[in-house]
N, C-alpha and C positions, 0 to 999 in steps of 0.2 A: 474756312481759316486761311488759307491759302491766298484768296481772294483780297481779305483784309490786309493781310500781311503785304503784299504788291502795293495796296492802296496806299497803305501808311507811307512806303518805301518812295512810290511817288509823290507825295505831297510834302517827304522830307526833302525829297532832289530839288523840289521849288522852292524852298524858301530863302537859300542864298539868292534865286535869281527873280526877287520879287523886285519892284520899285523902288526907288531912293526915296519915297516918302515916308513906305512901309518900313522901313529900317530903323525908324524912330518908336517903334512899337516891338521889343525884343520878346517879350513875354507871349505873345499870338502864336507861334510857331511851338513852343514848349508845351501849351495847353491842348494841343493839337494831338502831339505825341502820346501826350497820357490820357489822353481820351480812346486812344486807338489800342494803345496796350491793355487798358482796363477792358476793352470791347476781345480783344484776344484772350483773357483771361477767363471771362466768363464764358466763352466758345470752348475753351480747353477743359475747364469743368464740367459744362455739361456733357461733353463727349465721354468722359472717364466716367460718370456717372449712369450713361446709359450702358456701357461695356458690362458694369458690375451688375447691372439689373440683369443683363442678358446672362451673364454668369449663373446667376443666382436661378433666375427658370431653368437652365439645362441639367443644374444641379438637383431642383426637386424632381423633373421631369425622369431621372437617373433613379432618384430615391424612389420614385413611385413604382417603377418598373420593376425594380428591386423585389420591393413587396409585393409586387403582383406575383413574382417567380415564385415567392416562398409560400403566400397562400393557396397556391393552385400547384406546389409541387408534388402535396400527397396526392390527388387525385390523377393527377400526370401519372404518376410512376404507378398506381394501381392501374392506369389501363395500360401501361407499358408492361406490366409484369402479372397482366391478366390471365395468359397461355400459362404462367409457372404456377398460379395461384389455382388454374382449375381445375388438375389432377386430383389434389385432395378433395377439395370439394365436391367433387363427380364420383369419386372414392366414397365420400361420405354420405353422399347422395344413394350411390349405388347401396351401401351397404343398408340404409334407411328403407329404401324400397324393399331391398332382399326380406328383410324381417318382417315387413308389413305386405304380404305379397297380395292381400286383398284390401290394400290402403284406399287404392283408386287415386284420381287427380290431387293436383297441388293447390291449395285455395292458403289464401294469407288474410290476414286480420285479426284482434284480439278476440272477438266475438266466435268466429269463425273457428280458432283453435284452441277454443278453452275447455279444457279435459283433453286435448291430444295431446301426442309426442310432436314437438317442433323437431323441424328437419335443418332450418335454417332461418335466418333474419335478411330480409332485403327491404332494397329500398324503396320508398313508396313511389318515387316518381322514376326509378330505374331498374326494372325486374334483374336486368343483367348483373348489377350489383350485388354481391350478395356475403354474409360473413358467417360464424358458425355462432356469433354471440351477438347481443346487444351492443350499440351501438350508434352513430351517428353517420349519415351520408355523405358522401362530398359537396351536397347544397347544405347539408346543417340541419337537415331534417332526421328525426327517431327513424330508425329500421323497424320494420314492423316483423312480425313473424309468420310464417309459412309451414303447412302439416299439410297428413295425409286428409283428405275429404271422407274418407270412410266409405264410398260407392263403389264399388269394382266397375271394370271397365267391359264392355262389350266385344267379343267377338269381330272382325268386318267380316261383309258379305262377302264370299266367294266372287270373283269377276270372270265371266266369261267373254269368249270373242268369237266371231265367226257366224254366221248366218245361221248353218244350222244348229247351234247351241241357244241362240236367241232366237230360233223360232218359235213365237206365243208369249215370249216376255219382253219387257219393257224395256226398251234399248236407252241408256243412260249418257253414252257417247259415241263418238265414230273415232277411231283412233287409225297409225299408221300400220301396216303390215309387218315393216321392220323396224319402225321406233316408237316404242308402246308410249313415249311420252309426248307425241305428236298427236292429241285430240281436237276433236270439231264438234259443237253439236249438231250436225247437219253432216250428210255425205259429202265427199268429194274424191280431191285428188290428193296424195301424201305429197310432199317436197320430193320425192322419187318420181313422181309421176305415177304411181299404184294406185290402186282405189280403196279406199277406207274402210275398214271392216269393222261393224257394229261389234258394240259390247255391252253386257247385261249383267244384272245381278242372279245370281246362281242361288238353290234352293239350301246350299248349304253352308255354313261358316266355317271359316280358317283362322288358325292363328296369325297375329300380325306378322308382317314381315314378310308374308309370302305374296307371289305374283304368279296371277294365272294367263295361261298363253294357249291359244286356239291349235289342233293339232295338226290345221294347213299351215298355220304361222311358225308353228314348230318346225315342219319342215322346210319350209321356205327360209327360215334363221338355221338350218343345218345343224338343230340342236339336237345329239345322240347321248346317252346313257349307259354307264353301267356299274352291275350291282357290286356290292362289298365285300368281298369274300374272305375267308380263311384260307392263307397259305402257306408254305414254309418260308422261312428266312433264310434264303441262299443269296449273298451278294457277292458283285461282280467287280474285281479289283482289277482295276486297268492301269498298266505303266508301260512304260518305255525302256530295253533294257537291252546292253551289248553283251556279246559272246566272248569269254575269255578261257582261258588254259585252267586244266584242272593241275592245281598247285600240287597234289598229291601222285600225279603222274607226268612229273616234270624232270627231268635228269640232266646232269650237269658232268661233262667229261674232262678231267684234267689226268696231268702226270705227276708223281712224285718222285720226281728226278729228273735232272737236268738234261739236256741233250740236244739234238738236230732234228727235224721231221726229213726222214729219208724218204717217205712213199706215202701219199693221201690217196686212202680208197674209197673218202668221203668228199670230193671235190665241188661239192656245191651248196648252197643252200637250199633245204625245201627237198630231199631225196626222202625217200622212204627205206628203212633199216628195218631189218629183225633182230631178235635177241641173238648176240653172241657172234654180230657181224663184225669184220674188220673195220675198223676206223682210217687208221694210219699207223706206220712204222717207226719205231722211233730209235735214234742212234746216241749210244751213251759208251763213254769210253768207262763210266764206272760200273754200268752194266755187264762190260766182258769181260773186266776183273773178278766181279762177285761170282760171275759163272765158271771161271776158273778154279775160284777157292771153293764151289761147290762140287764141281767135279774131281778135286783131292780129297774133300772131306768123304766122299760118298767113296772111291778107289781107297783110301785106309780104312773105313770102316768094314768095306768088304774084306780087305784081306785080314783085320785085325778081329773084327767081331767084338772088340772092345766097349765097355760103354761109355768112356771116354769119348772116341770116335766118332758113336751114334749121337751123341750129343752135339758134337761141334757140326755134324751133316745135318740134324735138325737146324740148327740156330741159321745153317746156310739159307736152306730151305725156307726158313721162317720170315729172312730179310727179301727173298723174291715175292712171298704174299703178302708183305707190307707194299710192294710196289706193286700189287694188282696182278701178280701172274696168277695163271690159274695152275691145278694139280696136274692137270693133263698137260700143261706144258713144262712142268718142272718132271714129271717121269720121261718125256720123250727127250731132255736134256740129259738125263741119268742112262738114259737106256743108248743114245747115240755116243754120248762122249763128246761131243762135239760143241764149241762154245758157237753161240748165235749172235749175229751183229746189233741185229734190232729187236726192241721191243714193241710187240704188235698189240695197240689198245685195241679192246672189243667193245660194241654197244651194249648196257646193260639192260636195254628194254626195245622191245619195239617199238617205232613210233617215226615221227618225221624230224629231222633236221632244222630244228627253225633259225638256228644261229652257229656261223661256222668261222673261228675266229684267228684261223693259223694257215698257213701256205705250204708247198713244198721247198722245203730248204730254211724254214726260218727255224731260228734258235729259240729255243722254250726252256721257262724254270722250272723249280717245282711247284706246283700250285697254280699256274697261269690256266684259266679258263679255254679250253679248246674246241668243244662243242656244247649245244644245249639241244636234247632229245626231248621229245613231248608225245604223249601217247592221246590221240585224240578220238580215241572211243568212247571218251566220256568226258563231259566240255562243263565249266558254271557260265550261267548266264546270271550277269549282277543289275538288278532294277532300284530304281528310286522310289519309295511309296510316300506319299503324302500322310502328316502326322496324324489329320483325321481319320485316317484308313489305317492306322498302323495298327491298333486293338484287334483290328478281323485276320489281320493276319497271324498266322503259327505255322511252327515247324512242321514238315510233314503234308500240308494240305496237298491239295492237286491244283497243278498249274498247266495250262497251255498257251503255246505260241505260234505265232505266225511270222511266215520270212515276207517282206515286202516283194520279193520276184516270183513266189508263189504264194498266195495270199489264199488259195485253195484249198493246201494243207498244213496241217496242224499236227505240231508236236508233244508230246506229254510228258510232264516230267513232275518235280514237286519240289516242296519251299527245304532247302538245306540249311539254311544259317540267317539270322536276323540281328545285323550289327548291334552292340549296345549302345548307340550314342547318334546324335543327329547333327547333320550336317551343317555349318555355320553359316552360310552363305545359302545354299539350298534350300533349307530347313525341311530335309526329309531325310528319311530312315533308309539306309541301303540294306538290301536281301540278297542273297546269293542262292541262284537255283541250281539243282541238276538235273542233266538231262542226259540220254545216252544219244552217242552219235553213230551209230555203225557205217552209215553211208557218206558221211564227212559232209553232211549239208549244212550242219553248222561251223561256221568258219569262224576262228578269234578274231575279233573286232568290229564282226558281223551286229548290225541292230535288228530286233525283233519286236514284236508286240506280244505282250505277256498278260494273262486274265489269271487272275489268281482265285480260285473257286472259296469262299468263307462261308460255310454251313454252321448259323450261330445255333441250331438245335432246338429250334422252336416254333408254335406256327401263332400267327398274329393275324389282325386285320389288316385286308390289302385293299388301297385302292388305286385306282391309275394316275400316275405322275403329273398329267397333264388335267386332271382334276379339278389340283388345288390352286388356289388363288395365291400367291405370297406379296403381302404389301411390304412386306421389313419388319412390321410391327405384329402381323395378326396372319394365320393360314386360315384359309375360308372356304367352303367347296359351297355347292348349288345343289341341294337334295331334292329331287323329285318327287312330289305325291300323286296322289290321285288327283283324276280329272285335268292334267296340265298344269298342276300347284307347284311351284319352285321355293325352296326355302332357304335363305342364307344363314349357314350356320360356321361358326368356330370350331376347327379340331385342333388337335394337339398331335404331333408329327413325331415318330420314332426315326427308325433306320429306312435312309433311303438306298432303294434296290433298282436296278436296273431301270424299267420301264413303271417303276410302281414303287409307294411308301407305305411305310407302316401306319398306323393311324392309332394313335392310345385312347383317343376320349374324341367325343363330337358326334359319329355316329355309329351303327350297330352293322351287323352280319345281315345282308340283305337288302340293306336301301341302297337305291339307285344313284349315284350322282353323276352330275352332267360333266362328260368329258370334250365334248366341242358344243360350242357357240355359246359358252357362259359369258363370255363379253358382247356377245350379242343381246343378252338380258341387259346388261349395263350398257346403254344404247353408247355413252360417253367414252367406254372402255376404261373405265376408272370405279375402282371399288370406293373411293371415299362417296362419289358422287352416287354410287349404287345404293349406298348404306342410307346416304339423306333422303333418296326417293323412296326407296323400301321400307324405312325405320325411322324417318322423322315423322310428323304430323303433318298434313296439309296447310297450305295458307290461302286457300281458293274461299269463297264466300259457302258457307254451310245451305244443303237445300231442306227439305223438310223430313226426309229420313236420318238426317243427323251426319250424314257423309258432306263431303265437298260438292262442288257445281260438277265434277267427274261423277260422283257419286260411290266415290273409295273412301271406305273410314279411315280414320286415324290412325298410324301404325306406329308401335312403340319402339321407342329408342334399341338399340342392339345392346348399347350397357346395361338396361332396365331387363333384366331376363324374366321377372317377376310380371311386365305389363301394368306396373301400379304408378308409372311416373310418367310426366309428360314434358319433353325439356325440347324449350325453343329454338327453333332453326338459329343457330349462329349464339346461342347464351354463353354466355361466358360467367365463371366465380371468381370472385376476388376475396379468397381466402388466403391466409397465410399460409407457407408450407409446412407440413407437421414434421416435428422434431421428433427423431428416434433415440 
């Protein structure tokens, strides 16, 4: 379009410069310009229509994409929420399996399920898409019913490993001694360079979910077991504490009269004093005048023996008692008839001067704290107990503590008091322990390690703590059976003790649980992988005996305790969440 415009301009410029004889024909340039303008208009119209067509195509493409998204949104959301929908489906399937323990495998189709209880509906082209009621699959096909076949499942044959165990028996495969998942149809070396050991079928049948390990392999794997025993529930609660003064054995010494410190008998902090030992001598003019009044009242009563003079003398003596004068000091003043210049303050208890707040020559007022004396023959220890351990701590329980500088020596005490609140920041409960301290080994401010012995007063089944595999949602143990068979069992735990744990359900007294090497049974050290290997059906080709190419029969799912349902590995259910 720009080329044509340029060409028209060039023609327009050439018109005035034409020869003289052409000037006689003025209509020729006008016709050329009109033709050029018409050409420009046609080109502009063509370009506009091409733009409009492009916009229409883009709009149609966007609408098509939106329609496809709306059409595929339902199956996509079903796939995205498959994990959430799996729980109710699995629960219902497990319930159906439990209600029909002898139901057998799952079959699909109207004819196969005629007269049988339908457990779910599934897509004919996708067995993983399931629903609790009839409907359509994401591909628009009708869902087909699924039910139990009614045939009981057989127990798997026991698998033995080792040359001695397989002597005279048909060898089904060879496996690595340290990794039961590495198998080979012929002898050879394992990835670790060890000779493969033969595996064969035993004469006995074992329940699904078990694994059999030869005695020599067990020794190489370091598998040890411990029996389930009944024992007393005695829980030890460990805490860190610090030593403090016994507040009931702490005394504060002050004066009830103004004066000046004339002499200090205790002139440094930390000095040990006995009960009645002098602490300081206090001079007070008021004290001197009161002594004179006492002597005059005593002399008058001695002469007159009148009740009035006796009352005056008793009142003067009582004033000195209010000032903490002892009866012996009053009798000494009355006997000698002399006025004492100083008032001597004595220690009210034996102990250690932990604070001294006065000096010789200092002026003191009534009520000023002068000394603080603590009796350290008994001390308190404060410990902080976690909230989960608070129910096991009771007043009067036995407590032992150890010191960091003398770990071999222990001291015994008891729980004296439990504070009735929880710390805002630490989220623990403070408890006070009482200890005798005759030798002064416990010093206030010292940190100690405390062990509170909580006797729950009952017996229960106990297993070693190392035998329990905690996954966060499950607690399982490996139970050793006869002939080297190990079964994976879910257990319900109770109270955690020092090195053992209470078991409420899952095992019985006398069962042997694996305490070491249980993760070697699961070669990948993953309980999830162990459950898949021991509890899910094998995906290998079937041999003539009904097992896989390794000769092992399919194992039932851990969730299907009845052994009447097989769940494909990785199967997901697409069922709506159950409303409560």
